[in-house]
N, C-alpha and C positions, 0 to 999 in steps of 0.2 A: 504494499500500499504507499502510494507516494506521500510525504509529508507537506502539509499544507504550509506555504509561505507565511501567512497571516492568519489571526482568528478575526479579521474585518469581516462584515459581513458584506457579501456582494448579492444584490437586488437584481434577477432577471426579470426582465418585464415582457411577456407576450401577449398575444392576441387570438382571437378567433381566426380562423381564415374563412373564405366565403363558403367553402364545404361544410366546416364545422357550423357556420350558422344555418347552413339548409338542414344538417341534420338535427340541430335543434329545434328547428320549425316542423319538419317533416319526420321526425321520429328515427328514419332509418335511412343508410346510403342509397338503398335502391328506390325508395320512394322520393328521394332528393333528385336521383338521378332520371325518374320519370318525369318529375316536374320541368327540369331544365329542357330535356329533350322535347318535351311537349312543347315548349315554347320556342322550340328550332334552334337552341344554344348547344355549343359545344361543352358537354359536360367533360371530356376528357383535359379541357383546359382547368376546369376547377380541382379535379384530381391530381394533377400535374403541379398545380400551386401549393395544393395541401402537402404533397409528398415532399416537396421542396424544403417547404417552410417546417415540416415536422421532422427532417433530417438536420436542418439548420440549429432548431431548439436542441436535440439530441447531441448535437457536436458541440455546441456552447456549453452546456450543462456538463458536458464531460470534461471539458478543458478547465470549467472555471471550478470544478470541484475540487481539482488538484493545486487550487491557489488560495482557497478560503472556504468558511462557511457560506453556503448559497439558499437563496430563497427564492421560489419562482413565484411570481404574483401575475394573475390574468389582468387583463385591460380594466375590465369591469371592476375590479377591488381597489385600483389605484387611487380613487378619492378618498378611502377611508383608510387606507393604508399608513401607518406610522413609520417614517424613515428615521432612521438612527441616524445621528450626526455624523459619524464615521463611516457611512455606507457609502460602497461604490454602486452605482447603479447603471446597468447595461439592458438598452432597449433594443429588442429584435423586432423591427418592423418596420412601416412606412414612416415618412415625415410625420404624419399627424400624429403618431403614437409617441414620438418623441415631444412634440409640443404640449401633447396631453399628460404626458408623465412630469415635464419641466415644472409646470405651474403648481404641482403640490410639493416640490422639494425645497430645501431650505439650504440651497447653497452646496449641496451634494454634487461630486462632479457625475457627468453624465456620458455615457458612451454611447454612440448611434451605431448600430450594426445593421447593416443590408442583408436580410437572408436571401436575396434572389436578386441579383445586381442584372441580370437579364432582363428584368421584369420592371423593377423600379429603379429609377434615377436616384433617389435619396440624395438630396441638398443636405440633409441633415443626419446622415449616415454614411460617414466617410471611410466606415471600415468593412472588411468582410468577415465572416467566421474565423476564417483561418488565421486572420491578425490579431483576434481576441485576446490570447493568452500572452502575447507580447505587449498589447496596449496597457492590459490591466497590470501587469508588472510593473509599467513606467508610470502608471498613474500611482500605484502604490510607492513607488521611489521618488514621487512627484518630478518626472522628467517628461511629462507632457506638457504642451502648450494648452492653457484654458483660455476659450472665447467666452468672454462674458457676454451675457443676452441680457437686455433692458426689457423687463416684464412692464405691462400695465395692470393697473389696480383699480377696482370700482368697490367704493365703500358708500353702503347706504346709512341715512341717520338714524338707523336703529341697531347698526355695528356690524351688521352682516358684511360679507367682504367675498370678491371674487377676482381672481387672479386671469389675466391673457396673456400668452406668449406670443401669439401672432396677432390677436385682435379682439375686441369686444365688440358687440351689437346691443343696441339699445332700442326696442321697439315693442311690436306686437307678435304675438306669435301668429296671428293668419297675417293675411294680404291686405287687410283694412288699414287705414291711415292710422298712424301713432300720433299723439298730441302731447306735447309737453313745451315746458318753458327752459329754455337754453341760455346760459351764462358763462360767458370767458372775457376775460380782461376787462372787466366793468362793464362789459355790452351784455344786453339782455334781449332775447326775441321769445314770442310765442310762435310755434312752429307746428306745422302737420306735414308728415313726411311719411316715408315706408321704412323710416329708421335710420339711426347713425352708426356708423362703422368707426371705431378707433382704432389705429393700427398701431403696432411697435415697427421698429426697422425690421426685425427678422420678418415680419408678415407683409411687409410693404409691396413685394411682387406677387403677392395673393390677391386678397380680396381689394383692397385698397386699389391695386393698379387696374384691378376690372373695373371699378365704378369709375375712377379717373380717366379711363379710357373711353368709355361712355361718354362722359361728359364732354370730353375733348372732340369726339366724333360729332355729337350735337352742335358744339360750338363753332366747329368747322364749317357745318352744312347750314348754319342760319347766319346770313349775313346781316351785320348790324346789330346783332342781338346783345342783350344783358349778359347772356351766357358766354360771349367770347371775352368777358372780363375774368372769367374764372381763373384762379391762380394756377400756375403752372407748377410740376413737381420733377426735379430731376431724383428719380427714385435711387439714383447711382449713388447719390451723396447721403443717403438714409440708411445709416449701417446698423447692424445688430446691436451695437453698444451705444447708438446714438442718444444723447440724454433727452430726448423728447418723444413724444408720441404725436401722431397726425391724425385729425378726425375729418370726416365729410359726412354731410346729411344727403341720404338718397333721395331723389324725387321730391323736394320740398315743394309744397305748394301754397303761394302767395295768396291771400285772401283778405278780406274785410276785417279779419279776427286774425290771421297768422302772416309771418313774413318769411322772406327768404334771402335774407343778407349775410347772416351767419353760417354760411354753409361749407367751410373748409376752413382749418386754421391748425396752428399748433399747440400742443399740451406741453408745458414744461413744468419745472418745480414751482417756480413763481405765478403759473398761470393755469389751475387746474381746471377742469370743465365740470360744470355744476348743471344738473340736469332735475327738473321738479315734474315728475309725472303728471299727467291731467288725463290718464285713461283710466275708466271705471273698471276694467277688467281685462285680463290677457297681456297686461305688460311684462315684460321680460328681460332681462340681462343674461346674456350666456356669452363664453367665451370659445374661441377656436373651433366655431363650428360644432360642438356638443350640446344640443338642444337640450337635451335631458338634464343637465346639470346647470341649471339657472337661478337666478334671483327674482322672485316677483317684484313687479316695477309698476304697481297701481297707484291710484289717485291719492297725492298728499306725498308719497314718499320722494325723497330726494336723493341721489347719488352724487358724490364726488367721483370724478375720474382724473388719476395722474399717474405718476411713475411710482412703481412698487418700491418698498422699502429695501428689497432684496433683489438679486439679479440671478439668474440661470447661469450655469457653468458647464459648458459644453466643450468636451474633450476634442480636440482636432490634430 
C-alpha cells in the first residue's frame, strides 16, 4: 500500500452524466435508450460520454487516494457541503461545475480537470486526468500559480446572501416584466425590464457578451436612435481579477412611470448597486445560471450588489 503524502483532505467534485440523468428519470438504461431513440437522437453518444466520464472519475480517484484522504461529492450536494480550510478541491467536469463549486469555497485552491478534452473546450479546465497527480503535489508544495477570481455578492436587507462567479440575475421567474427601483452612484430610477445581469470579469465572455452583442446589433441598425449612445465595452480589458463588476439591464421599457437611463454601468467598492423589488411575487435572484438555488426578491425587499469579501483561487 502506498504511503499518503499528506493528511490534507482532497475533495473530488463530480456530476451526473446525461445518461445518469436519464436513468434517474426513466429507471433503467433500456428505458432511457428507448426514449432517446424514439426522439431520433443518437443514444451511442450518451453512452460514450458516460463511459469516458466514469473512466475519468475512476482514474482520478485512484491517483488522488495515493496522495491524501479523498472525499467524493456529487454536484447537487455542494451547496450544503462544509469545506475544510485546508482542503484541496478538484472539479471533474465542465466549466459550469467549476463556477458552481467556486462560489461555495472560502479561498481553498480549486483545480479544474477536463474529463473529456475531445468533447469539452474547458476554459476553466486547464488540466487532464493524467496531469492530476503532479498538479496536486505542486499545490501541496505551493509551487503552482494561483489565479484570483473576483466574485459578485448579493446581500438582502434581511441578511441572506448569494455569491456569483460568472454572474447574477435579478428579475422574475417567468418572462413577464420585472419591476424595481435601481440606485447607483446617487442616481435612482424606477424600471420595468426583463431583468438585470451583473457580470464578473470571469463571466464577461458569457451572458454579458451576449446581451451587449444584441444591444450593439440593434444600435447599429437603428439610425439616430438613442440606443446608439449605449456604452461600448472592450471585454478584453475586463479580467478575472478586475476589481469591479458590470451590470446591464435587459430590454428596459420606458413609460410614464418607468425610465430607461441607467441601463449599463460599473459596480466597484465605492459604488454598489442597490435594487428595491416592486414585484408582488416570483421575484428572484440567482447566480451562474442555477435557477434552483435562488433568493426570493419580492415587494419591499432590497438587495445590495457589490464585490464579494473573498475571491476564488483557481490553480493554473
